[in-house]
LOTI-375556 format. One line per field, with one value per residue: residue number from 1; residue in one letter; x, y, z of N, C-alpha, C in turn. Coordinates in nm, 4 decimals. Atoms other than C-alpha are relative to their C-alpha. Layout:
# LOTI-375556
num: [NUM|...]
residuo: [A|...]
n.xx: [X|...]
n.yy: [Y|...]
n.zz: [Z|...]
ca.xx: [X|...]
ca.yy: [Y|...]
ca.zz: [Z|...]
c.xx: [X|...]
c.yy: [Y|...]
c.zz: [Z|...]
END
This chain:
# LOTI-375556
num: [1|2|3|4|5|6|7|8|9|10|11|12|13|14|15|16|17|18|19|20|21|22|23|24|25|26|27|28|29|30|31|32|33|34|35|36|37|38|39|40|41|42|43|44|45|46|47|48|49|50|51|52|53|54|55|56|57|58|59|60|61|62|63|64|65|66|67|68|69|70|71|72|73|74|75|76|77|78|79|80|81|82|83|84|85|86|87|88|89|90|91|92|93|94|95|96|97|98|99|100|101|102|103|104|105|106|107|108|109|110|111|112|113|114|115|116|117|118|119|120|121|122|123|124|125|126|127|128|129|130|131|132|133|134|135|136|137|138|139|140|141|142|143|144|145|146|147|148|149|150|151|152|153|154|155|156|157|158|159|160|161|162|163|164|165|166|167|168|169|170|171|172|173|174|175|176|177|178|179|180|181|182|183|184|185|186|187]
residuo: [M|L|R|Q|V|N|L|R|A|D|M|V|R|Q|G|T|Y|G|R|K|V|V|R|P|M|T|P|R|F|I|T|I|H|S|T|Q|N|Y|S|A|G|A|R|Q|H|S|L|A|L|K|N|G|A|L|R|S|A|K|T|R|F|G|N|R|I|G|F|L|I|W|H|F|T|V|D|Q|G|V|A|I|Q|H|M|P|I|T|E|Q|G|E|H|A|D|F|G|G|P|G|N|R|L|S|I|G|I|E|M|C|E|N|R|G|S|N|L|S|A|T|I|E|R|T|A|K|L|T|A|V|L|M|K|R|N|Q|I|P|L|K|N|V|V|P|H|Y|H|W|P|R|R|G|K|H|P|P|N|K|N|C|P|H|F|L|M|D|H|G|R|P|G|T|K|W|R|A|F|L|G|K|V|N|Y|Y|Y|Q|Q|L|N]
n.xx: [0.0826|-0.0882|-0.0328|0.1134|-0.0041|-0.1072|-0.0602|-0.1336|-0.0529|-0.0600|0.0007|-0.0498|-0.1255|0.0038|-0.0637|0.0502|0.1426|0.0907|-0.0741|-0.1113|0.0058|0.0476|0.0703|0.0359|0.1412|0.0508|0.1327|0.1180|0.1088|-0.0302|0.0878|0.0189|0.0212|-0.0007|-0.0883|0.0747|-0.0864|0.0521|-0.0990|-0.1219|0.0075|-0.0877|-0.1391|-0.0105|0.0091|-0.1267|-0.0964|0.0347|-0.0423|-0.1465|-0.0500|0.0503|0.1012|0.1274|-0.0181|0.1180|-0.0189|-0.0173|0.0879|0.0076|0.0456|-0.0372|-0.1050|-0.1163|-0.1268|0.0169|0.0143|0.0856|-0.0587|0.0779|-0.0781|0.0219|0.0924|0.0491|0.0808|0.0526|-0.1033|-0.1119|0.0023|-0.1356|-0.0272|-0.0813|-0.0675|0.0256|0.1223|-0.0418|-0.0149|0.1222|0.0162|0.0781|0.1047|0.1360|0.0669|-0.0823|-0.0725|0.0848|-0.0209|0.0008|-0.1389|-0.0908|0.0253|0.0576|-0.0617|0.0784|0.0066|0.0696|0.0471|0.0022|0.1241|-0.0294|0.0871|-0.0354|-0.0407|0.1060|0.0162|0.0337|-0.1261|-0.0736|0.0649|-0.0343|-0.1412|-0.0074|0.0580|-0.0990|-0.1113|0.0499|0.0083|-0.1375|-0.0505|0.0716|-0.0573|-0.1389|-0.0100|0.1047|0.0955|0.1346|0.0798|0.0640|-0.0991|-0.0170|0.0899|-0.0187|-0.0545|0.1130|-0.0008|-0.0880|0.0339|-0.1139|0.0218|-0.0135|0.0591|0.1450|0.0327|-0.1200|-0.0182|-0.0147|0.0729|-0.1119|-0.0021|0.1333|0.0764|0.0469|0.0871|0.1386|0.0374|-0.1074|-0.0221|-0.0051|0.1313|0.0065|-0.1198|-0.1137|0.0186|-0.0318|-0.1466|-0.0467|0.0328|-0.1075|-0.1206|0.0188|-0.0057|-0.1404|-0.0628|0.0369|-0.0788|-0.1377|-0.0014]
n.yy: [-0.1194|-0.1161|-0.0310|-0.0739|-0.1341|-0.0721|-0.0835|-0.0545|-0.0822|-0.1290|-0.0520|-0.1312|0.0249|-0.0233|-0.1257|-0.1104|-0.0288|0.0771|0.0975|-0.0645|0.0585|0.1380|0.0459|0.1402|0.0346|0.1339|-0.0333|0.0717|-0.0433|-0.0459|-0.1133|-0.0202|-0.1400|-0.0389|-0.1164|-0.1183|-0.0721|0.0513|-0.0154|0.0760|0.1412|0.0470|-0.0422|-0.1428|-0.0151|0.0470|-0.1096|-0.1103|0.0368|0.0018|-0.1366|-0.0855|-0.0909|0.0146|-0.0587|-0.0134|-0.1072|0.0390|-0.0767|0.0595|0.1374|0.0420|0.0931|-0.0076|-0.0235|-0.0976|0.0653|0.1179|0.1230|0.1219|0.1192|0.0469|-0.0689|0.0979|-0.0457|0.1099|0.0888|0.0278|-0.0427|-0.0435|-0.0127|-0.1190|0.0120|0.1308|0.0076|-0.0005|-0.1407|-0.0788|-0.1011|-0.1206|0.0123|0.0240|-0.0719|-0.0927|0.0616|0.0912|0.1416|0.0228|-0.0120|0.0810|0.1437|0.0507|-0.0072|-0.0894|0.0287|-0.1030|0.0409|-0.1092|-0.0162|-0.0983|0.0016|0.0969|0.1284|0.0971|0.0029|0.1350|0.0760|-0.0487|0.0573|0.1432|0.0113|-0.0376|0.1105|0.1095|-0.0417|0.0021|0.1407|0.0474|-0.0645|0.0617|0.1335|-0.0118|-0.0708|0.0527|-0.1078|0.0492|-0.0817|-0.1097|-0.1065|-0.0695|-0.1126|-0.1172|-0.1177|-0.0504|0.0652|-0.0687|-0.1418|-0.0925|-0.1052|-0.1360|-0.0149|0.0131|0.1091|0.0749|0.1206|-0.0381|0.0784|0.0600|-0.0294|-0.0538|0.0817|0.1211|-0.0436|-0.0306|-0.1262|-0.0419|0.0970|0.1396|0.0611|0.1106|0.0034|0.0435|0.1427|0.0718|0.0029|0.0996|0.1306|0.0313|0.0286|0.1303|0.1010|0.0241|0.0551|0.1424|0.0686|0.0161|0.0989]
n.zz: [0.0000|-0.0025|0.1401|0.0538|-0.0583|0.0695|-0.1040|0.0248|-0.1090|0.0349|-0.1364|-0.0392|-0.0706|-0.1444|-0.0390|0.0816|0.0138|-0.0843|-0.0815|-0.0709|-0.1336|0.0128|-0.1191|0.0222|-0.0064|0.0271|0.0530|-0.0467|0.0864|0.1351|0.0284|0.1432|0.0369|0.1415|0.0121|0.0432|0.0929|0.1265|0.1068|-0.0287|-0.0326|-0.1081|0.0218|-0.0299|-0.1456|-0.0542|0.0217|-0.0898|-0.1350|-0.0043|0.0165|-0.1070|0.0538|-0.0716|-0.1331|-0.0837|-0.0978|-0.1401|-0.0872|-0.1328|0.0148|0.1340|0.0380|-0.0900|0.0695|0.1060|0.1302|0.0052|0.0524|-0.0214|0.0340|0.1376|0.0909|0.0970|0.1124|0.0814|0.0525|-0.0893|-0.1404|-0.0335|-0.1435|-0.0262|-0.1295|-0.0613|-0.0813|-0.1401|-0.0382|-0.0009|0.1025|-0.0314|0.1009|-0.0495|-0.1089|-0.0781|-0.1117|-0.0751|0.0306|0.1439|0.0461|-0.0821|0.0050|0.1241|0.1319|0.0845|0.1441|0.0779|0.1324|0.0970|0.0750|0.1030|0.1187|0.1020|-0.0578|-0.0228|-0.1450|-0.0478|-0.0024|-0.1166|-0.1190|-0.0033|-0.0362|-0.1420|-0.0784|-0.0005|-0.0853|-0.1379|-0.0421|-0.0219|-0.1221|-0.1121|-0.0213|-0.0460|-0.1282|-0.0881|-0.0250|0.0328|0.0898|-0.0744|-0.0161|0.1282|-0.0236|0.0843|-0.0690|-0.0787|-0.1320|-0.0949|-0.0153|-0.0012|-0.0998|0.0481|0.1337|0.0063|-0.0916|-0.0403|0.0815|0.1403|0.0998|0.0739|0.1425|0.0298|0.0950|-0.0685|-0.1084|0.0330|-0.0647|-0.0896|-0.1081|0.0465|0.0190|0.0955|0.0853|-0.0822|-0.0265|0.1247|0.0086|-0.0976|0.0567|0.0956|-0.0790|-0.0641|0.1057|0.0330|-0.1211|-0.0059|0.1038|-0.0507|-0.1084]
ca.xx: [0.0000|0.2892|0.3822|0.0331|0.0824|0.3956|0.5689|0.8729|1.0953|1.1840|1.2737|1.3044|1.6616|1.6919|1.7788|1.5922|1.2459|0.9793|1.2484|1.4663|1.3529|1.3217|1.0632|1.0315|0.6934|0.5368|0.2354|-0.1035|-0.3232|-0.3281|-0.4687|-0.6071|-0.5977|-0.6661|-0.4213|-0.6876|-0.4167|-0.5657|-0.2426|0.0047|0.0475|0.2585|0.5930|0.5284|0.4241|0.7413|0.9509|0.7645|0.8296|1.1992|1.2378|1.0598|0.7811|0.5020|0.5251|0.2837|0.2315|0.3689|0.0964|0.0120|-0.1669|0.0157|0.2802|0.5834|0.8465|0.6984|0.6806|0.4239|0.5312|0.3537|0.4636|0.3121|0.1575|-0.0550|-0.1827|-0.3272|0.0106|0.2419|0.2729|0.5765|0.7209|0.8715|0.9789|1.0109|0.6928|0.8919|0.8972|0.6183|0.4873|0.3110|-0.0121|-0.3058|-0.3610|-0.0863|0.1147|-0.1765|-0.2176|-0.2868|0.0695|0.2284|0.0721|-0.0357|0.1034|-0.0124|-0.1250|-0.2174|-0.4293|-0.3764|-0.6722|-0.5079|-0.7091|-0.7136|-0.6171|-0.8200|-0.9461|-1.0925|-0.7492|-0.5916|-0.8447|-0.7818|-0.4025|-0.4480|-0.6699|-0.4051|-0.1224|-0.3318|-0.3954|-0.0228|0.0623|-0.2078|-0.0624|0.3006|0.2273|-0.0590|-0.2972|-0.6661|-0.9193|-1.0885|-0.7633|-0.7756|-0.9233|-0.9873|-0.8085|-1.1528|-1.1001|-0.8344|-0.9710|-0.7363|-0.7159|-0.7678|-0.9434|-1.3095|-1.4476|-1.2035|-1.2604|-1.1384|-1.3520|-1.0730|-1.0497|-1.3397|-1.4316|-1.4757|-1.6873|-2.0657|-2.1664|-1.8284|-1.8340|-1.7508|-2.0492|-2.1377|-1.8419|-1.5929|-1.7418|-1.7129|-1.3431|-1.2904|-1.4662|-1.2059|-0.9230|-1.0662|-1.1099|-0.7398|-0.6365|-0.8265|-0.6439|-0.3125|-0.4151]
ca.yy: [0.0000|0.2358|0.2074|0.3290|0.6260|0.7235|0.8567|1.0782|1.2368|1.6041|1.7020|2.0527|2.0696|2.0397|2.3725|2.5782|2.7339|2.4905|2.2571|2.5203|2.3753|1.9968|1.8767|1.4969|1.3330|0.9923|1.0274|0.9322|1.1083|1.1839|1.5241|1.5757|1.9234|2.0928|2.3515|2.5929|2.6983|2.6690|2.7359|2.4845|2.1089|1.8988|1.9875|2.3617|2.3268|2.1297|2.4086|2.6704|2.4805|2.4354|2.8052|2.9362|3.0929|2.9714|3.2015|3.2249|3.5219|3.4741|3.5850|3.5135|3.1972|3.1571|2.9489|2.8712|2.9130|3.1539|2.8986|2.6414|2.2820|1.9510|1.5982|1.5178|1.6989|1.4921|1.5693|1.3602|1.2117|1.2068|1.2254|1.4194|1.3888|1.7089|1.6040|1.2868|1.1684|1.1584|1.5413|1.7834|2.0031|2.3402|2.2647|2.2326|2.4228|2.6590|2.4217|2.2156|1.8389|1.8660|1.9819|1.7898|1.4508|1.4339|1.3657|1.6441|1.5605|1.8425|1.7639|1.9854|2.1223|2.3199|2.4112|2.1384|1.8642|1.5518|1.5986|1.2478|1.1003|1.3200|1.1975|0.8315|0.8777|1.0485|0.7647|0.5084|0.7075|0.7465|0.3705|0.2968|0.5494|0.4034|0.0549|0.1599|0.3727|0.1740|0.4692|0.3722|0.5026|0.7102|0.9112|1.0115|1.3592|1.6660|1.9921|2.0983|1.8630|2.0869|2.4180|2.7154|2.9381|3.3042|3.2421|3.2857|3.0443|2.8201|2.5164|2.5643|2.4440|2.2170|2.0141|2.2224|1.9841|1.6981|1.9023|1.9409|2.3011|2.3617|2.0508|1.6792|1.4874|1.2538|1.3510|1.3057|0.9660|0.8614|0.9572|0.7533|0.4630|0.4788|0.4903|0.1914|-0.0020|0.0438|-0.0265|-0.3577|-0.4465|-0.4033|-0.6476]
ca.zz: [0.0000|0.0670|-0.3024|-0.3887|-0.1578|-0.3584|-0.0468|-0.0978|0.1654|0.1275|0.4813|0.6154|0.7415|1.1206|1.2821|1.0196|0.9978|1.1235|1.2613|1.4272|1.7597|1.7733|2.0229|2.0543|2.0102|2.0401|1.8089|1.9481|1.6906|1.3200|1.2277|0.8773|0.7205|0.3877|0.2584|0.1281|-0.1168|-0.4644|-0.6549|-0.5074|-0.4954|-0.2588|-0.4176|-0.3947|-0.0292|0.0390|-0.1135|0.0895|0.4143|0.3310|0.2399|0.5503|0.3445|0.5751|0.8723|1.1591|1.3845|1.7334|1.9703|2.3289|2.2157|1.8872|1.7208|1.9379|1.6651|1.4108|1.1265|1.0278|0.9740|0.9404|0.8662|0.5232|0.2269|-0.0105|-0.3586|-0.6415|-0.7367|-0.4356|-0.0561|0.0669|0.4166|0.5619|0.9105|1.1196|1.2899|1.6132|1.6203|1.7062|1.4286|1.4268|1.2450|1.4809|1.8038|1.9178|2.1382|2.2634|2.2305|1.8564|1.7968|2.0834|2.0071|1.6435|1.3001|1.0662|0.7119|0.4733|0.1656|-0.1396|-0.3286|-0.6060|-0.9160|-1.1772|-0.9342|-0.8669|-0.5112|-0.4860|-0.5766|-0.3075|-0.0498|-0.1454|-0.1204|0.2184|0.3450|0.2444|0.4077|0.7228|0.7385|0.7042|0.9787|1.2065|1.1632|1.2130|1.5202|1.6773|1.6473|1.6679|1.4151|1.6872|1.7066|1.3397|1.3686|1.1564|1.2382|1.3653|1.6637|1.8220|1.9598|1.9171|2.2230|2.1469|1.8117|1.7258|1.6415|1.8286|1.6025|1.2453|0.9534|0.8331|0.6203|0.4896|0.2046|0.4545|0.6985|0.6942|0.7695|0.9344|1.1550|1.1250|0.9925|0.7072|0.4858|0.7705|0.8592|0.4931|0.4977|0.8166|0.6425|0.3631|0.6174|0.8035|0.4770|0.3910|0.7509|0.7417|0.4173|0.6011|0.8749]
c.xx: [0.0870|0.0441|-0.1118|-0.0055|0.1007|0.0657|0.1426|0.0421|0.0635|-0.0008|0.0481|0.1239|-0.0141|0.0769|-0.0477|-0.1523|-0.0858|0.0678|0.1160|0.0050|-0.0563|-0.0589|-0.0447|-0.1498|-0.0164|-0.1429|-0.1099|-0.1232|0.0548|-0.1020|-0.0008|-0.0391|-0.0260|0.0787|-0.0761|0.0894|-0.0322|0.1007|0.1263|-0.0302|0.1005|0.1438|0.0200|-0.0095|0.1305|0.1073|-0.0257|0.0432|0.1523|0.0615|-0.0503|-0.1073|-0.1323|0.0180|-0.1333|0.0283|0.0190|-0.0875|-0.0019|-0.0417|0.0524|0.1113|0.1253|0.1279|-0.0109|-0.0144|-0.0977|0.0827|-0.0909|0.0807|-0.0099|-0.0907|-0.0348|-0.0745|-0.0399|0.1059|0.1065|-0.0345|0.1447|0.0117|0.0990|0.0799|-0.0289|-0.1278|0.0310|0.0274|-0.1352|0.0010|-0.0689|-0.1096|-0.1404|-0.0516|0.0925|0.0633|-0.0836|0.0259|-0.0014|0.1390|0.0916|-0.0128|-0.0457|0.0885|-0.0919|0.0104|-0.0829|-0.0383|-0.0056|-0.1326|0.0181|-0.0898|0.0514|0.0430|-0.1226|-0.0135|-0.0325|0.1248|0.0856|-0.0571|0.0329|0.1458|0.0193|-0.0539|0.0988|0.1191|-0.0405|-0.0062|0.1389|0.0559|-0.0685|0.0649|0.1389|0.0118|-0.1051|-0.0966|-0.1385|-0.0758|-0.0641|0.0955|0.0442|-0.1044|0.0221|0.0654|-0.1068|0.0039|0.0756|-0.0384|0.1280|-0.0314|0.0210|-0.0578|-0.1517|-0.0396|0.1248|0.0280|-0.0021|-0.0768|0.1033|0.0064|-0.1407|-0.0794|-0.0415|-0.0883|-0.1409|-0.0412|0.1027|0.0329|0.0136|-0.1414|0.0114|0.1257|0.1216|-0.0101|0.0304|0.1522|0.0561|-0.0316|0.1050|0.1276|-0.0109|0.0066|0.1461|0.0765|-0.0283|0.0766|0.1422|0.0079|-0.0134]
c.yy: [0.1258|0.0393|0.0816|0.1436|0.0877|0.1012|0.0383|0.0815|0.1251|0.0816|0.1455|-0.0275|0.0357|0.1278|0.1188|0.0073|-0.0844|-0.1040|0.0660|-0.0428|-0.1402|-0.0426|-0.1432|-0.0244|-0.1504|0.0209|-0.0887|0.0325|0.0247|0.1086|0.0264|0.1456|0.0123|0.1298|0.1294|0.0926|-0.0571|0.0096|-0.0828|-0.1447|-0.0344|0.0490|0.1479|0.0261|-0.0449|0.1080|0.1156|-0.0300|0.0068|0.1401|0.0964|0.0977|-0.0051|0.0430|0.0060|0.1081|-0.0587|0.0926|-0.0689|-0.1468|-0.0634|-0.1018|0.0220|0.0395|0.0975|-0.0586|-0.1159|-0.1180|-0.1163|-0.1149|-0.0416|0.0960|-0.0991|0.0731|-0.1211|-0.0995|-0.0447|0.0395|0.0327|0.0163|0.1137|-0.0073|-0.1379|0.0017|-0.0074|0.1419|0.0693|0.1006|0.1230|0.0073|0.0012|0.1032|0.0795|-0.0652|-0.0907|-0.1440|-0.0317|0.0096|-0.0963|-0.1501|-0.0525|0.0209|0.0871|-0.0383|0.1086|-0.0568|0.1230|0.0022|0.1032|-0.0187|-0.1009|-0.1350|-0.0882|-0.0195|-0.1395|-0.0890|0.0416|-0.0608|-0.1487|-0.0202|0.0321|-0.1116|-0.1166|0.0346|-0.0057|-0.1425|-0.0562|0.0582|-0.0550|-0.1328|0.0100|0.0580|-0.0422|0.1108|-0.0505|0.0985|0.1180|0.1172|0.0599|0.1108|0.1105|0.1120|0.0603|-0.0501|0.0803|0.1477|0.0843|0.1121|0.1374|0.0239|-0.0126|-0.0239|-0.0813|-0.1226|0.0386|-0.0958|-0.0630|-0.1492|0.0348|-0.0883|-0.1347|0.0342|0.0231|0.1228|0.0384|-0.0955|-0.1404|-0.0578|-0.1159|-0.0113|-0.0481|-0.1497|-0.0832|-0.0086|-0.1039|-0.1416|-0.0453|-0.0386|-0.1388|-0.1138|-0.0328|-0.0583|-0.1503|-0.0793|-0.0248|-0.1108|-0.1386]
c.zz: [0.0000|-0.1408|-0.0643|0.0525|-0.0743|0.0946|-0.0378|0.1212|-0.0583|0.1283|0.0082|0.0850|0.1485|0.0318|-0.0818|0.0077|0.0948|0.0864|0.0739|0.1463|-0.0178|0.1336|-0.0256|0.0166|-0.0192|-0.0482|0.0552|-0.0836|-0.1401|-0.0299|-0.1498|-0.0256|-0.1498|-0.0103|-0.0240|-0.0824|-0.1376|-0.1142|0.0230|0.0358|0.1094|-0.0169|0.0319|0.1503|0.0654|-0.0141|0.0951|0.1432|0.0123|-0.0112|0.1066|-0.0443|0.0762|0.1446|0.0728|0.1023|0.1396|0.0837|0.1351|-0.0071|-0.1276|-0.0086|0.0848|-0.0713|-0.1163|-0.1395|0.0124|-0.0500|0.0373|-0.0564|-0.1469|-0.0761|-0.1100|-0.1120|-0.0830|-0.0431|0.0978|0.1438|0.0355|0.1505|0.0217|0.1291|0.0575|0.0834|0.1486|0.0498|-0.0060|-0.1143|0.0555|-0.1047|0.0550|0.0992|0.0914|0.1229|0.0876|-0.0413|-0.1493|-0.0600|0.0749|-0.0227|-0.1356|-0.1220|-0.0852|-0.1466|-0.0664|-0.1360|-0.0899|-0.0742|-0.1102|-0.1224|-0.1018|0.0543|0.0211|0.1504|0.0512|0.0026|0.1195|0.1282|0.0116|0.0450|0.1486|0.0883|0.0090|0.0889|0.1472|0.0534|0.0294|0.1294|0.1251|0.0364|0.0614|0.1401|0.1010|0.0440|-0.0395|-0.0901|0.0722|0.0223|-0.1332|0.0014|-0.1030|0.0815|0.0914|0.1451|0.1061|0.0111|0.0115|0.0964|-0.0642|-0.1378|0.0095|-0.1446|0.0337|-0.0866|-0.1474|-0.0917|-0.0945|0.0313|-0.0497|-0.0950|0.0585|0.1209|-0.0553|0.0804|0.1073|0.1127|-0.0578|-0.0069|-0.0979|-0.0847|0.0786|0.0292|-0.1238|-0.0185|0.0979|-0.0477|-0.1008|0.0744|0.0611|-0.1018|-0.0328|0.1194|0.0110|-0.1060|0.0476|0.1046|-0.0521]
END
């Protein structure tokens, strides 16, 4: 199944940008996001992470290092890994359990791409990560799951194309069904 995911490593160099501070992590969750960037696929996001182009404002409740970083970006043709899953990212909830305990996966939705192929590739990658890290399906969550202190609303409508009226519902459950299907194939 990993061959079908077409996983490539393109790591942000340790000591730079999103990895300038390395914080160890034993993952207990997988957080699913959407980039909401309609002009870039996985390779462009990888370049942006490596060049420090994805900054985040440091506020009282904000990002701890000033840069965004997550573990994987997925598009219709490839999944790219940006950092080890044994390190905390900055992708979910400003230093809360979403960042401290979860693997972050961003799904691309650039114009002209095949979103259903991206979702399938993400479901397969998620199943592989669940198996390798003994993460149960109930711990595969949307970004929405992690409230962000100091933001209104606190729960982000993300991944927006898998939410129903801004919240997990039928579409999210269908995605989890795909993940579980691929997970069962691995067993």
